[in-house]
C-alpha positions in Angstrom: -11.1 17.8 4.1 -13.2 18.7 1.6 -10.1 19.2 -1.2 -11.4 20.1 -4.5 -9.2 20.0 -7.7 -9.7 22.4 -10.2 -8.2 22.0 -14.0 -8.4 25.0 -16.5 -6.8 27.6 -18.8 -4.9 26.5 -22.3 -0.9 26.5 -22.0 2.1 25.4 -22.7 4.8 23.7 -20.8 7.9 22.4 -20.9 8.7 18.8 -21.3 9.1 18.9 -17.7 5.9 17.1 -15.5 3.6 19.3 -13.9 0.8 19.2 -11.5 -2.0 21.1 -9.8 -2.0 21.3 -6.1 -4.0 22.7 -3.3 -2.2 23.8 -0.4 -4.3 24.7 3.6 -3.2 26.5 6.0 -3.7 23.8 8.7 -2.1 21.4 6.8 1.0 20.6 4.4 -0.5 17.5 2.6 -0.6 18.2 -1.2 -4.2 16.4 -3.2 -2.4 16.3 -6.9 -4.0 15.7 -10.4 -1.4 15.3 -13.2 -2.1 17.9 -16.1 0.6 18.0 -18.3 -1.4 20.6 -20.7 -2.2 23.2 -18.2 -1.0 25.9 -16.4 -2.3 28.5 -14.5 -2.3 29.8 -11.2 -5.2 30.8 -9.2 -5.6 32.1 -5.4 -8.8 31.6 -3.7 -10.4 31.9 0.0 -12.2 29.0 1.3 -13.8 27.6 4.4 -12.8 24.7 6.1 -16.4 23.4 7.5 -14.0 20.7 9.9 -11.9 23.4 11.6 -14.6 26.4 11.7 -11.5 28.3 10.4 -10.8 30.9 7.4 -8.1 29.1 5.7 -6.4 30.1 2.4 -6.2 27.8 0.0 -3.9 28.1 -2.9 -3.9 26.1 -6.2 -0.6 26.4 -7.8 1.0 24.7 -11.0 4.1 22.9 -9.7 6.4 20.3 -10.4 6.5 16.9 -8.9 7.0 16.7 -4.9 10.7 16.7 -4.2 10.8 13.4 -1.9 12.1 10.0 -2.7 8.6 8.7 -4.0 8.7 10.0 -7.2 12.8 9.3 -7.4 12.7 6.0 -6.4 9.3 5.3 -8.6 11.5 6.3 -12.0 14.5 4.6 -10.6 13.1 1.1 -9.7 9.8 0.8 -10.4 10.0 -3.0 -9.7 11.6 -2.3 -5.9 9.6 -4.9 -4.5 9.8 -8.7 -5.8 8.1 -11.9 -4.4 11.1 -12.7 -2.6 11.6 -16.5 -4.3 12.1 -15.3 -7.9 16.1 -15.1 -7.3 16.0 -18.8 -6.9 17.4 -21.5 -8.3 15.7 -24.1 -10.1 16.8 -26.8 -7.6 15.6 -23.9 -4.5 12.4 -23.3 -6.4 12.0 -27.4 -6.4 12.8 -27.7 -2.7 9.8 -24.8 -2.2 7.3 -26.8 -4.1 8.0 -30.2 -2.3 7.9 -28.2 0.6 3.9 -26.8 -0.5 2.7 -30.2 -0.3 2.7 -30.2 3.5 1.2 -26.2 4.0 -1.0 -25.8 0.8 -2.0 -29.4 -0.5 -2.7 -31.1 2.7 -6.8 -30.3 2.4 -7.3 -31.1 -1.1 -5.0 -34.2 -1.0 -7.5 -35.5 2.0 -10.3 -34.9 0.0 -10.6 -38.8 -1.3 -10.9 -39.7 1.9 -14.5 -38.7 2.2 -16.1 -37.3 -0.7 -17.5 -40.3 -2.4 -18.7 -41.7 1.0 -20.6 -38.5 1.3 -22.1 -38.0 -2.0 -23.3 -41.9 -2.1 -24.8 -41.0 1.1 -27.0 -38.9 -0.5 -27.3 -40.8 -3.6 -26.9 -44.3 -3.1 -25.9 -46.4 -5.8 -28.3 -48.1 -7.8 -26.3 -49.8 -10.9 -22.7 -48.9 -12.3 -24.0 -46.3 -14.1 -24.2 -43.8 -10.9 -20.7 -44.6 -10.0 -19.7 -43.3 -13.0 -21.9 -40.4 -13.4 -20.6 -39.4 -9.8 -16.9 -39.7 -10.9 -17.5 -37.4 -13.9 -18.8 -34.9 -11.2 -15.8 -35.2 -9.7 -13.2 -35.1 -12.6 -14.8 -32.6 -14.1 -15.2 -30.5 -10.3 -11.4 -31.0 -9.9 -10.6 -29.8 -13.6 -13.2 -26.7 -13.5 -12.5 -25.4 -9.4 -8.9 -25.9 -8.1 -7.3 -26.2 -11.9 -8.8 -23.8 -14.5 -10.4 -21.0 -11.9 -7.7 -21.1 -9.0 -4.0 -22.4 -10.0 -4.6 -20.5 -13.8 -6.6 -17.7 -13.2 -7.1 -16.7 -9.1 -3.2 -17.1 -8.4 -2.1 -14.3 -10.8 -4.7 -12.2 -9.2 -2.3 -12.0 -5.9 -1.1 -8.5 -4.3 2.9 -9.3 -4.6 2.9 -12.6 -3.7 0.5 -11.8 -0.9 -3.2 -13.6 -1.7 -6.6 -14.7 0.3 -9.8 -12.3 0.4 -8.3 -9.0 1.9 -4.9 -9.5 -0.5 -7.7 -8.9 -3.3 -9.2 -5.9 -1.4 -6.2 -4.5 -0.8 -5.5 -4.8 -4.8 -8.4 -3.2 -5.3 -7.8 -0.4 -2.5 -4.8 0.9 -4.0 -6.5 1.0 -7.4 -9.6 2.7 -6.4 -10.2 4.8 -3.6 -12.7 2.6 -2.0 -11.8 2.0 1.7 -14.4 3.6 4.1 -11.6 4.7 6.3 -10.5 7.8 5.3 -7.5 8.4 6.0 -5.3 7.8 3.1 -2.7 10.3 1.5 -2.5 11.2 -2.1 1.8 10.4 -0.7 0.8 6.7 -0.3 0.8 6.4 -4.0 4.0 7.3 -4.4 5.6 4.7 -2.5 7.8 2.8 -4.6 6.2 -0.8 -3.8 2.6 0.7 -4.4 3.3 0.0 -8.1 -0.1 1.8 -9.4 -1.6 1.1 -12.7 -3.7 4.1 -13.7 -5.7 3.2 -16.3 -5.4 4.9 -19.8 -8.0 7.0 -21.1 -8.4 4.6 -23.9 -10.0 1.6 -21.6 -13.0 3.9 -20.5 -14.8 0.7 -18.8 -12.2 1.0 -16.7 -12.1 4.6 -16.3 -15.6 4.3 -15.4 -15.9 1.2 -13.1 -13.4 3.2 -10.8 -15.1 6.7 -10.8 -18.6 4.4 -10.0 -16.6 3.0 -7.1 -14.9 5.8 -5.7 -18.4 8.2 -5.9 -20.9 5.7 -4.7 -20.9 4.9 -0.8 -23.1 2.2 -1.1 -21.0 0.3 -3.6 -17.8 0.7 -1.1 -19.7 -0.6 1.9 -21.5 -3.7 -0.5 -18.0 -4.4 -1.3 -16.5 -4.4 2.8 -19.6 -6.3 3.4 -18.3 -9.1 0.5 -14.6 -8.8 1.9 -15.8 -9.7 5.4 -17.9 -12.5 4.5 -15.5 -14.2 2.4 -12.7 -13.5 5.8 -15.8 -14.9 8.0 -15.9 -18.0 5.9 -12.3 -18.4 5.4 -12.2 -18.4 9.7 -15.1 -21.1 9.4 -13.3 -23.0 7.4 -10.5 -22.8 9.8 -12.7 -24.8 12.2 -14.4 -27.5 9.8 -11.2 -28.5 7.9 -9.6 -30.2 11.0 -13.2 -31.5 12.2 -13.4 -33.3 8.8 -10.3 -34.5 7.4 -9.1 -36.0 11.4 -12.8 -37.9 11.9 -12.6 -39.1 8.2 -9.4 -40.5 8.2 -9.8 -42.0 12.3 -13.2 -43.4 10.7 -10.9 -45.6 8.9 -10.6 -48.0 12.1 -14.4 -49.1 11.7 -13.1 -51.0 8.9 -9.8 -52.0 10.3 -11.5 -53.0 13.8 -14.8 -54.6 13.9 -15.2 -53.5 17.7 -14.3 -49.7 17.2 -18.1 -47.3 17.0 -18.3 -43.6 16.1 -18.2 -42.7 19.6 -14.8 -43.9 19.8 -14.1 -42.5 16.7 -14.5 -38.9 18.1 -12.9 -39.2 21.0 -9.5 -40.3 19.3 -10.1 -37.5 16.9 -10.4 -34.8 19.9 -7.1 -36.4 20.9 -5.5 -35.8 17.4 -6.6 -32.1 17.4 -5.6 -31.3 20.3 -2.2 -32.6 19.5 -2.0 -30.9 16.4 -2.8 -27.1 17.6 -0.1 -27.9 20.3 2.5 -27.9 17.6 1.2 -25.2 15.2 3.4 -22.7 16.8 6.8 -24.5 15.6 6.3 -22.3 11.9 5.4 -23.0 8.7 8.5 -23.6 7.4 10.2 -26.6 10.4 6.4 -28.3 9.7 6.4 -28.1 6.5 9.8 -29.2 5.8 8.6 -32.4 8.4 5.5 -33.4 6.3 6.4 -32.7 3.2 7.8 -35.8 2.7 4.8 -37.5 4.5 2.5 -35.9 2.0 4.3 -37.0 -0.8 4.3 -40.6 0.0 0.7 -40.0 0.6 0.0 -38.5 -2.8 1.9 -41.2 -4.4 0.1 -43.9 -2.6 -3.4 -42.5 -4.2 -1.9 -42.8 -7.6 -0.5 -46.4 -7.0 -3.3 -47.8 -5.5 -5.5 -46.4 -7.7 -3.9 -47.6 -11.1 -4.2 -50.9 -9.1 -7.8 -51.0 -8.3 -8.2 -49.9 -11.7 -6.1 -53.0 -13.2 -8.1 -55.0 -10.4 -11.8 -54.3 -11.0 -12.9 -52.2 -13.8 -11.2 -50.3 -16.5 -14.5 -48.9 -17.8 -14.3 -46.1 -15.5 -12.4 -44.2 -17.9 -15.3 -43.6 -19.5 -16.4 -41.0 -16.6 -14.0 -38.4 -18.5 -16.9 -38.4 -21.3 -19.4 -35.7 -19.7 -22.6 -37.2 -20.9 -22.6 -39.6 -18.1 -23.0 -36.5 -15.5 -26.9 -35.8 -17.3 -27.4 -39.6 -17.3 -26.6 -39.7 -13.4 -29.0 -36.6 -13.1 -31.4 -38.1 -15.1 -31.7 -41.7 -12.8 -31.2 -39.9 -9.6 -32.8 -36.4 -10.5 -33.1 -34.9 -6.7 -30.6 -37.1 -5.1 -28.4 -35.8 -7.4 -28.8 -32.6 -6.9 -28.1 -33.5 -2.8 -25.2 -34.8 -3.4 -23.5 -32.1 -5.0 -22.5 -30.6 -2.1 -20.5 -34.2 -1.2 -19.3 -33.8 -4.6 -17.7 -30.3 -4.0 -15.5 -31.9 -1.0 -13.0 -32.8 -3.7 -12.1 -29.3 -4.7 -12.2 -28.0 -0.5 -8.7 -26.9 -0.4 -8.6 -24.8 -3.1 -9.0 -21.2 -1.7 -5.8 -22.7 0.7 -4.0 -22.2 -2.0 -4.8 -19.0 -2.7 -4.7 -17.9 0.8 -1.5 -19.6 1.9 0.8 -17.6 -1.3 2.6 -15.9 0.7 4.4 -18.7 1.7 5.0 -19.6 -1.3 5.6 -18.4 -5.2 3.0 -19.1 -7.9 5.3 -20.7 -10.0 5.5 -23.2 -6.6 2.2 -23.5 -6.4 1.2 -24.1 -10.0 3.9 -26.8 -10.9 3.2 -29.1 -8.0 -0.2 -29.0 -8.2 -0.4 -29.8 -12.2 2.7 -32.1 -11.8 1.8 -34.0 -8.6 -1.4 -33.0 -7.3 -3.8 -33.1 -9.5 -2.9 -36.7 -11.4 -2.8 -38.2 -8.2 -6.0 -37.1 -7.2 -7.7 -38.4 -10.4 -6.1 -41.7 -10.2 -7.4 -42.0 -6.7 -11.0 -41.3 -7.4 -10.7 -43.7 -11.0 -9.7 -46.4 -8.5 -12.7 -46.2 -5.8 -15.1 -45.9 -8.4 -13.6 -49.1 -10.2 -13.5 -50.8 -6.4 -17.2 -49.7 -6.2 -18.2 -51.1 -9.4 -17.4 -54.1 -8.3 -18.3 -53.5 -4.2 -21.3 -50.9 -4.5 -21.9 -52.1 -0.6 -18.4 -50.6 0.2 -19.5 -46.5 -0.3 -20.0 -45.9 3.4 -15.9 -46.0 4.0 -15.7 -46.0 0.0 -11.4 -45.1 0.7 -10.3 -47.7 3.0 -12.5 -49.9 1.7 -10.5 -50.1 -1.6 -7.5 -50.6 0.1 -5.6 -54.3 0.0 -6.0 -55.8 3.0 -1.7 -56.4 3.4 -1.5 -52.8 2.6 -4.6 -51.4 4.8 -2.5 -50.7 8.2 0.4 -48.3 6.8 -1.9 -46.8 4.4 -4.3 -45.8 7.8 -1.4 -44.5 9.5 -0.2 -42.0 5.9 -3.8 -41.2 6.0 -4.0 -39.8 9.6 -0.8 -37.8 9.0 -2.1 -36.5 6.2 -5.5 -35.9 7.5 -3.4 -34.1 10.4 -1.3 -32.0 7.8 -4.6 -30.9 6.1 -6.0 -29.0 8.9 -3.0 -26.9 9.3 -3.3 -26.1 5.6 -6.6 -24.3 6.3 -5.3 -22.7 10.2 -2.3 -21.0 8.3 -4.5 -19.7 6.3 -6.1 -18.2 8.7 -3.7 -16.9 10.2 -2.9 -15.0 7.0 -6.4 -13.9 6.2 -6.8 -12.2 10.3 -3.2 -10.4 9.6 -4.4 -9.0 6.5 -7.5 -7.3 8.3 -6.2 -6.2 11.4 -3.8 -4.1 8.9 -7.2 -3.2 7.0 -9.2 -2.3 10.4 -11.3 -4.6 9.6 -10.2 -7.2 13.0 -9.2 -6.6 16.9 -5.8 -6.3 17.1 -4.2 -9.4 18.2 -0.4 -10.8 19.2 1.3 -12.2 16.0 4.4 -14.3 16.2 6.3 -14.4 13.2 7.7 -18.3 12.9 10.5 -17.8 10.2 13.2 -14.9 10.3 13.8 -15.2 6.6 10.2 -15.5 5.5 8.1 -12.8 7.3 4.5 -14.1 5.5 5.0 -17.2 8.0 3.2 -16.4 11.1 1.3 -17.4 14.4 -1.6 -16.2 16.5 -1.8 -17.9 19.2 -5.1 -16.7 20.4 -7.2 -17.7 17.5 -5.1 -21.1 17.4 -7.0 -21.8 20.5 -9.9 -20.4 19.9 -10.4 -22.2 16.7 -9.2 -25.4 18.6 -11.9 -25.1 20.9 -14.7 -24.2 18.0 -13.7 -27.3 16.1 -13.9 -29.3 19.2 -17.7 -27.9 20.3 -18.6 -28.9 16.7 -17.3 -32.7 16.4 -18.8 -33.2 19.6 -21.9 -31.9 18.3 -22.2 -33.0 14.4 -20.7 -36.5 14.9 -22.1 -37.5 11.8 -19.8 -37.5 8.6 -22.2 -36.3 6.5 -23.7 -33.2 8.2 -19.5 -31.9 9.2 -19.3 -32.3 5.5 -22.8 -29.8 4.4 -20.7 -28.0 6.8 -17.5 -28.2 5.2 -19.1 -27.3 1.8 -21.0 -24.5 3.2 -17.9 -22.9 4.5 -15.9 -23.2 1.3 -18.5 -22.3 -1.0 -18.9 -18.7 0.8 -15.7 -18.1 0.2 -15.3 -19.2 -2.8 -18.2 -17.0 -4.6 -16.7 -13.9 -2.8 -13.0 -14.5 -4.4 -14.8 -14.7 -7.9 -16.7 -11.9 -7.5 -13.4 -9.9 -6.2 -11.4 -10.8 -9.0 -13.7 -10.1 -11.7 -13.5 -6.6 -10.1 -9.7 -7.2 -10.6 -10.2 -8.2 -14.1 -12.5 -5.1 -15.1 -10.4 -2.6 -13.0 -6.7 -3.6 -13.0 -6.1 -6.5 -16.0 -8.1 -4.5 -18.0 -9.0 -7.2 -20.2 -11.8 -8.3 -22.9 -15.3 -8.0 -21.4 -16.5 -11.2 -22.9 -13.3 -13.0 -21.3 -14.2 -11.5 -17.9 -17.9 -12.0 -18.0 -17.1 -16.1 -19.2 -15.3 -16.4 -16.0 -17.7 -14.3 -13.7 -20.8 -16.8 -15.7 -19.7 -20.1 -15.6 -17.9 -20.1 -12.0 -20.5 -17.9 -10.0 -23.1 -20.0 -11.6 -21.3 -23.3 -11.1 -20.7 -22.3 -7.0 -24.2 -21.1 -6.7 -25.7 -24.2 -8.3 -23.4 -26.3 -5.3 -24.4 -23.8 -2.6 -28.0 -24.5 -3.3 -27.6 -28.0 -2.6 -25.7 -27.7 0.5 -28.2 -25.0 1.7 -30.9 -27.3 1.7 -29.4 -29.5 4.2 -28.2 -26.8 7.1 -31.1 -27.5 9.3 -29.2 -31.0 10.4 -26.6 -29.8 12.0 -24.2 -27.7 9.7 -25.8 -24.6 10.9 -23.4 -24.4 13.7 -20.4 -23.3 10.8 -23.1 -20.9 9.6 -24.1 -19.7 13.1 -20.3 -19.4 13.9 -19.2 -17.6 10.5 -22.3 -14.6 11.2 -20.3 -13.9 14.8 -16.9 -13.5 13.1 -18.9 -11.4 10.7 -20.2 -9.0 13.2 -16.9 -8.8 15.4 -15.3 -7.9 11.9 -18.1 -5.4 10.8 -18.1 -3.9 14.6 -15.1 -3.3 14.4 -14.5 -1.3 11.4 -17.6 0.6 12.4 -16.1 1.6 15.6 -12.9 2.5 14.1 -14.7 4.5 11.7 -16.8 6.2 13.8 -13.6 7.1 16.1 -11.4 8.6 13.4 -13.9 10.5 11.8 -14.9 12.0 15.0 -11.3 13.4 16.0 -11.1 14.4 12.4 -13.8 16.9 13.3 -12.7 17.5 17.1 -9.1 18.2 15.7 -7.6 21.5 17.4 -7.6 24.6 14.7 -4.3 26.4 13.9 -6.1 29.6 15.0 -5.6 28.5 18.4 -2.6 27.2 18.0 -1.1 30.8 16.4 -3.1 32.1 19.7 -1.2 29.7 22.3 2.3 31.1 20.7 5.0 28.9 20.2 5.0 28.2 23.9 1.7 26.7 23.7 0.6 28.6 26.8 2.5 26.4 28.8 6.2 25.8 30.1 8.5 23.6 27.6 10.8 21.3 29.0 13.8 20.0 27.3 13.2 16.7 25.3 11.0 14.7 22.8 7.1 13.8 23.5 6.0 11.0 20.7 2.4 11.8 20.6 0.8 8.8 19.2 -2.6 9.5 17.3 -4.4 8.1 14.2 -4.8 11.3 12.6 -3.0 11.9 9.0 -3.7 15.6 9.1 -4.0 18.0 11.7 -3.5 18.4 15.2 -5.2 16.0 17.3 -8.0 16.9 20.1 -6.2 14.7 22.6 -3.1 17.1 22.2 -5.3 20.0 24.3 -6.1 17.7 26.7 -2.3 17.0 27.3 -2.1 20.6 27.3 -4.4 21.0 30.2 -3.8 17.9 31.9 -0.1 18.3 32.1 2.2 21.1 33.4 4.7 21.3 31.2 4.9 20.1 27.3 8.5 18.7 25.8 10.4 21.1 23.7 9.8 19.2 21.1 6.3 17.3 20.1 6.3 14.6 17.2 2.4 13.5 16.2 3.5 9.8 15.2 0.7 8.3 13.0 0.8 4.3 12.4 -0.4 3.7 9.3 -1.2 0.7 7.0 -1.2 1.1 3.2 -2.8 -1.1 0.9 0.7 -2.5 -0.5 2.2 -5.6 1.2 5.6 -4.1 2.3 7.0 -0.5 2.5 10.6 -0.4 1.9 12.4 0.9 4.9 13.8 4.0 3.5 10.1 5.2 2.8 9.0 4.3 5.9 9.0 7.8 7.9 6.7 10.8 6.4 7.4 14.1 7.9 6.0 17.3 7.6 5.8 20.9 10.3 2.6 20.6 12.1 3.1 24.0 13.1 5.8 27.4 12.1 9.1 26.0 12.3 9.5 27.8 16.1 7.2 25.6 17.3 9.3 22.3 16.9 6.2 20.1 16.3 6.3 17.7 13.7 4.2 15.3 12.0 5.4 11.6 11.5 3.4 9.4 9.7 5.1 5.8 10.0 4.0 3.6 7.1 3.6 -0.3 7.4 2.0 -2.2 4.4 -0.6 -5.2 5.9 2.9 -7.8 5.9 5.5 -6.0 7.3 6.5 -7.1 10.5 6.8 -4.7 13.3 9.7 -6.2 15.5 11.7 -2.8 16.5 12.4 -2.0 19.9 11.6 1.7 21.3 15.2 2.5 20.9 15.5 0.9 17.6 12.1 3.0 16.7 13.7 6.0 18.0 16.9 6.3 16.5 15.3 5.2 13.0 12.8 8.3 13.5 15.7 10.9 14.5 17.8 10.4 11.8 14.8 10.4 9.3 13.7 13.4 11.3 17.3 14.8 10.2 17.2 13.7 7.1 14.0 15.9 6.7 15.6 19.2 7.9 17.7 19.3 5.2 15.7 18.5 2.7 13.4 21.4 3.8 16.8 23.4 3.9 17.6 22.5 0.3 13.8 23.1 -0.9 14.4 26.7 0.4 17.4 27.6 -1.0 16.1 26.6 -4.3 13.2 28.8 -3.6 15.2 31.9 -3.0 17.7 31.2 -5.2 15.1 31.8 -7.8 12.9 34.7 -6.8 15.4 37.4 -8.3 14.1 39.4 -5.4 10.8 39.8 -5.7 8.9 38.4 -2.9 5.3 38.9 -4.2 3.3 35.9 -3.5 1.7 35.9 -7.0 5.2 35.7 -8.1 6.6 33.2 -6.1 3.3 30.9 -7.1 4.0 31.1 -10.7 8.3 31.0 -11.1 9.7 28.3 -12.1 12.6 26.1 -10.5 14.6 23.6 -11.2 16.0 20.3 -9.6 18.0 17.2 -10.7 17.3 14.0 -9.2 19.8 11.0 -9.0 18.7 9.5 -12.1 18.8 12.5 -14.3 15.6 13.9 -14.7 14.3 17.2 -13.8 11.8 18.6 -12.4 10.1 21.9 -12.1 9.4 23.4 -8.4 7.0 26.1 -8.3 5.5 26.4 -4.7 7.4 28.5 -1.8 7.6 25.2 0.5 8.4 27.0 3.6 6.8 30.7 3.6 6.1 31.0 6.7 8.9 33.3 6.9 7.1 35.5 5.0 3.5 34.4 5.9 2.1 32.5 8.9 -0.8 31.6 7.0 1.1 29.5 4.0 1.6 25.4 4.1 4.9 23.9 5.8 6.4 21.1 3.8 6.3 17.5 3.8 9.2 15.2 2.5 10.2 11.5 3.2 13.4 10.1 4.4 15.1 8.2 1.8 18.1 9.0 -0.2 19.5 12.5 -0.6 18.4 14.5 -4.0 21.3 16.6 -6.1 19.9 19.9 -6.2 21.4 23.0 -8.8 24.1 24.8 -6.6 22.7 28.2 -5.1 24.3 30.9 -5.7 22.5 33.0 -2.8 25.0 35.3 -0.4 23.1 34.5 2.5 23.7 30.8 2.3 26.0 30.9 5.6 23.2 31.9 7.4 21.0 29.3 6.0 23.7 26.6 6.8 23.6 28.0 10.3 20.1 27.9 10.4 19.9 24.3 9.8 22.7 23.4 12.1 21.2 25.1 14.9 17.9 23.3 14.5 19.9 20.2 14.3 21.7 20.7 17.5 18.5 21.5 18.8 17.1 17.8 17.8 20.3 16.3 19.2 19.8 18.2 22.5 16.1 17.4 22.9 17.0 13.4 22.2 19.6 13.4 25.0 17.0 14.6 27.4 14.9 11.8 26.6 12.4 10.4 24.7 8.7 9.8 26.3 5.6 8.5 24.6 2.4 10.1 25.2 -0.7 7.6 24.5 -3.9 9.0 24.0 -6.5 6.8 24.6 -9.4 7.9 22.8 -12.6 5.8 23.6 -16.0 6.5 22.1 -19.4 6.4 23.3 -22.9 6.9 21.5 -24.8 9.8 22.0 -28.0 9.7 24.4 -30.2 10.6 21.1 -28.5 7.8 19.3 -30.6 4.9 18.2 -30.4 1.8 20.7 -28.7 -0.4 18.1 -26.2 2.2 17.7 -25.6 2.3 21.5 -25.7 -0.9 21.5 -23.0 -1.6 19.2 -20.7 1.2 20.4 -21.0 1.5 24.1 -21.0 -2.5 24.5 -19.8 -4.4 21.9 -17.4 -2.2 20.6 -16.0 -1.3 23.8 -15.8 -5.1 24.9 -13.4 -5.4 21.3 -11.4 -2.6 22.7 -10.9 -3.2 25.8 -9.9 -6.7 25.1 -7.8 -6.4 21.9 -4.0 -5.6 21.8 -2.6 -2.5 22.6 -0.9 -0.7 19.4 2.5 0.1 21.8 2.3 -3.5 22.8 4.7 -3.7 19.6 7.2 -1.6 21.4 9.0 -2.8 24.3 8.9 0.7 25.9 9.5 0.7 29.6 6.8 2.1 31.8 9.0 4.9 32.9 9.0 6.7 29.5 5.3 6.2 28.7 2.2 9.1 29.5 -1.3 8.1 29.2 -4.2 10.1 29.0 -7.7 9.1 28.2 -10.3 11.2 26.2 -13.8 10.2 25.5 -15.6 11.0 22.5 -19.6 11.3 21.9 -20.7 9.9 18.8 
């Protein structure tokens, strides 16, 4: 809706907080703007272009909304906390140990292939080359995994949730940059929203926020960056298993001379099939099982690293002097630049630390990386370099060649177990990222299985799991060379790294509001470093690694098409919603028979009467005595508290018995309620809404002093005492349809009741009887049965549309929509309780 905001009139107010609001005839949602220094009441008329309806708008100075959001935000500003915060030190150590099996498998197996790929592009011509390559690896480990991810990026989490879409959600919560126009002002009052509004002193943050919100181009560009990063994460989930397993199994060529590359590929295929088959057992079970194996793996890296340093050449410690990087490039020039793609492989898995953050706390990941993972990795690389300084011919299998012959087979076994674990790291991150993108409307709905009863973030997506397996097997069979797989690995990893750098920079500017010098330093250093690496891997893209790039582009277009089609569908439903004039003409019986019962009509609109309801009226012989428009909406927070799940308002005057219910879910929330539980929660919430609505009405009538003039009503002040003792003013007739049907209907959420000033109206008994009659009506309707009215709205491109638009909407989007999971599948509703009507919109 094209709501405007008006500020005007200087005046004085008490200490009670108040704000400007607009009210529309056909909706009760209120757009708010806090302003403590101004006070004026204005009434204006404007034309509603969407409904072709003359709707009265009233600009009223009023107190905060009387609902649970204002109250709970004051009482419990940190209501939502990370589920690991209250654990004891011992429990945190156990979780830190478990992170080895989930988060660090990818980065932990990088010694298997980093030097092999580097020296295949820049062959060893002397010890200085080994020192230069080692110095590159050490400082890449320090700069990217440690400084960028562990010390900076992990803190840009969204209440414990990491990944590309978590960053996007965090930005959406602080600036209105989402392209789907279903945001409500009431979303910001969810206690888990924890919005930090930029202060007036920080003009930079305000200007960035205003620029982002005002520019459609910047919104689209931001979404493109997020979709590109997500597509690279999914591609990473394909190439990580390929690289880790093939490099680990390739050690057989060192232990058994008769083994060739084709046999290595076949054994790798068998291992990968087993790996993806056990993915369904969940993160906790598998993490606890493989945690000890990864611990042994990291310890072996450290032990054999120290052994090789002592045995061969301790001069490798000179590699901590970065001057050797300069010497390396001076001696090898172009070949050294080519080898950067191999050097980056030592930092692969850095993004998994962030994407898998929903499974563990920031502290546990930081503790494990700094105290165990990083030291062991550095010792492992130092040991390999010491061996290569004495045996440069072993560079093609640097890791396995550097292992003493007596320990080869135990290390080979542990290496293969570690490789299988590493393959799970990005697969797990892919599941998490896809779930976030589904919740924010950027990926087709798929079946999600929650593998842990205790931690809601641990999930498994069967379709994605088997899809990744198929693409992974195709990639291995098509690109058998470990060098080309490594190049593909670098493309996928760098793509998501660059997107993360840009998004974290926006978070620094908009949300953290830190010094601009620090922000620019972060952006220039890390984006410059990643672009340098990216230029190296792109140079070799034509040698087979293009397959992964094509796969990422396909995933990008799937997400883009889904988001584009969903946006068009929503905008069309908004334009075609029914006007309130039509509803008044139909009357409280809606021009048909009202049969006993409750009809839950599912739709995506957060405001107005959906057009599909008119289709039901013309198609069905009768309509239920009570109709509730149910909108399941995901808001940009990880979790919405259960007490704030439902937001109710009347969609029509009281006699119509038509309500709107917006069910808000965070992208981390689990929707596993049975339909009976969902119905019970919804009815209980509706009853709370009715009682709260009556409380507000009694407060209005109590302060009227017998004057019912609308201007007097709008300017008078009311008092409400919240549970925490705060005093609120209330200056709007929330249920004025008793006096004037064109006035708006009230809205309230559904958590604990508030205390109000005891009314003294002698007609209070009539109000209580009215409440009981309506509650009795609801209970009787519930006893008569609840029916789910599903309106399947499809879209088709108009005949005069561009060919590309017809192709995208009529074929690609239609195919995705036909094969995705229905939203009602989350509720186990019997077919006898379902009623479906289809409707096609031309866009």
